[in-house]
C-alpha positions, 0 to 999 in steps of 0.5 A: 691214514697210509699203512706206513703211517699206520705202522709208525702209530702202531710201532710207536704205541707199543713201545712206549707200553713195553718201555714207558718211553717214547722211541728216538727218530732213528729207532722209529726209522730202524723198527719200522724199516725206514728208509732215513731219519728224516723220513721217521720225523716227516712221519711223526710230523703227519700224525701230530699234525692229524692229532694222533700223536702230540708232542712233549714241550720239554725234554728228551723222547718227547713224542708221546699219545695223543690220549697221554697228553690229553691226561696231562692237561 
């Protein structure tokens, strides 16, 4: 995992712990000082592919921690 990926993962986990909902891609971009929303999207896609995160198939703010999604299955 790259340092940027780790930073995004920690940001998402902290955001969920603090607010109870997942951040938007814009919030990830701003919170991690990324250059574009598309960059945040690509990093989240890699984290999902590598089983660090999961995506809720329905609803808004669909990013979730892998451990949280395993609890719902």
